[in-house]
C-alpha angles and dihedrals in degrees: 000000000000112000132321123299110266094012119151112260110255093020127125088250091055091058099045111119099195137054109258118230111209120230115239133197114261129190088301124358127345126300135178145149111292090231086063096043102092116174086245092059092047091047094050096051096040092050092051093051092049090050088053091052089050088057094049120100114251092249090057094051102272126162133213132232109268094027123141109254121193131214136182141167147209129241101265111123100242094052092081107358137063109249115213092197090059098056092276091296123143139078089113094160089057089056091049092050092052091049091051092051093047090050087063096256135122109249115215121190112221092177133212101359143149115262094242090047094061090043090050095052096042098045090050091059097040095248135127126244145188125214115200104212146126088210106210101343122109121285094252085070128062143158143153138249126218123215124196120220090272104035146301127344108264130217092259088063096056101076095052090043090054091053088052092049090054090052093045091050093053091049096051097040088052093056115113107264092229089060096040123111088220137073130217090281093057092250128120111281087219090065128218113005133201117231120234115260115289118250117223100207099100094053091051090049094049089051093049091050090066099030089060096043095047095038121153098057098272090176096052113144091016120125116211129181111211112205099213105181108153097318111143091224096049095115094037088055092054092045091052094045091049090047092057091050106267125140101234129201114190115208142164097035109175132187089198114080112257114199104219112184107190087200091056106044101157133179092274093058091045092048089055093049090047090055092053089054093047091049097046102038097073088058101037105024129232117346125219095211145344117228135181142149139225122264100285090034100239097116123061130225112203128180129177127208128246130175111259115250092229096083092244096119091232124137122250123204122234120196122216117201121237096249090058089046089054091058093051092049096047088053093050093052092043093233117194094199127039124189121189135161127254092259096063122111108276092226085094086070090056108041139064092299096057093099093048094049118121122206110291119255141212115274119276134068095261088062091047090049091052088050092052091050091053088049090053088049086061088057095255111157107194104047124170138161141188145188131228086253089064098248103148124208130193115208094184140027111278120214119200129165091345096309126108126218108200119229116272110182096193131081112281131184101190097063095054091046094052096039092052095048094043093047087057098042092050089056095040090238133134107249089248088070091058091059093043089065091061123098105278099255119127130198140200134180130200136166147199108232126221090018110165108257092215089059093048088054091049091052088054092049094048092051100038132081119263089229104079089202095070108097098174144005121209120197117208125182092267106012145043122218129192124204126199126222091279087058090246122142112255122221116268114263119174093218093052091048093049093050092049091047090053091049089053094050092049090050092048088055088061103030088047136165092260089068093047098261122143132206115314108245101173142017121195126193101184088121118351122333117313115187123194124194133204094246091059100263120137127194119185121187121195139151115245113254094217106040141022093269132124114217136200123201116197129195126185148150091264137031090235092057094045089049089049092050092049090047092049087052097057098029115132138261097358109020126134096273091050091047090051087050092055093047092050093048097041 
């Protein structure tokens, strides 16, 4: 093509030789395919978001003209380099730096850094920041995440930002092509750019945050294998663990990007980690745990060790899901208010934390943060939250043994790793015993990749109530009750009852007895479609917010059953998700 339809002759838009794909907000931040992430598209969105921050009051995280503004990036190729295999796209950090400068701010390059580390450093100084990352998703996708001077962007910010993006897009697209920074391919006319030198201050501050709070070598004598792969925090994690006394063995380092999704730890990932343990144990001896993070190091991966059942004496790794890790960490920190999303393991409703549990939120850290803010408004003083992926957030300062951990209202991987290991060490237990004390509820997640988003949304529409105020339907033997999003009982309406009963019957035709499911007793629409059965099974279907994937979260009374439900969900060609697809498209 040659230019956009209706573009002003001579404008940048009139010269573009590709069809722009507009970036959208996901669960947290913006993500897209690298081939679509022109520097022009990154620049337009980042500039608009910065202009939004410049309009915010200070108390809401606003920034001021001339402020220092921080940026950092993960290790995926397109974050800082042009990638020939992705149509020459990339150097996203360079586009961000240009947007920061053109917004009248002073860009400061904090380098390769975990997402929580840049947030921690910038928030502690009352400044904004941008992290260039695709998080856990494959390397052919990427994006970025903006933080205000007090924390993450929240969902209430997205609509006004989108309006600013539309205005900024028109302004930049209408610039005369001769004066534009961008060529017909949406890339800088100046070609590849070098970034300014990285500054190490944020890394040092992040290390000190945890070295101070966990002072006294609580992990002394513990041997920890750190699976490094391509996580941006792979060396920081080793350094922090060593600072708190652990004997650390780094392993599995990769210069090729490895997309570790802590919500989808399958047998392939576990087999790879087991191979690392088998390889390193003869040289280093038995390990107490294996830990790792996802790509931008805001989600933990924690595995305990058990003796193999084959009599060989070798150690076998045992993975613990992030929602279970959150329960252990909240208990360790003695939280008085706990905020989790609807997708989390419902063991949190049954154990020691049940009386501290706030209303469950939609999925995504912005929703967790909003829930923590509501808890603080109730005069709670030790407020925490976490997601099923294990990312842990602190909404308030936490004091423990005379030391204070400052609030960090964004996903973090290091705190749950250190807290879990320390909780076990202080009791003289293996970490497996920590998790054995939790309510016996087991979870598993799985997904179908590259699932059309339009189809996912149609599935949700077909199996949701037409009244958007209905949060949940409960099916008793002789009655159906509906609750709103304040968890209040809604007045009985025959039409509403009839519709919810029809949805239940359609779901029971898919989640049927042949697959081991019992009668449906509850359907929740807080975020996706979450189905609870009378035998204790839970199946939660929801499209990913960051990629064109359709996920199923399973909870059951045994790990075998949770694994089986997740496997039934993604089975090809006629698993639960495919049957939902057929029902939605018929």
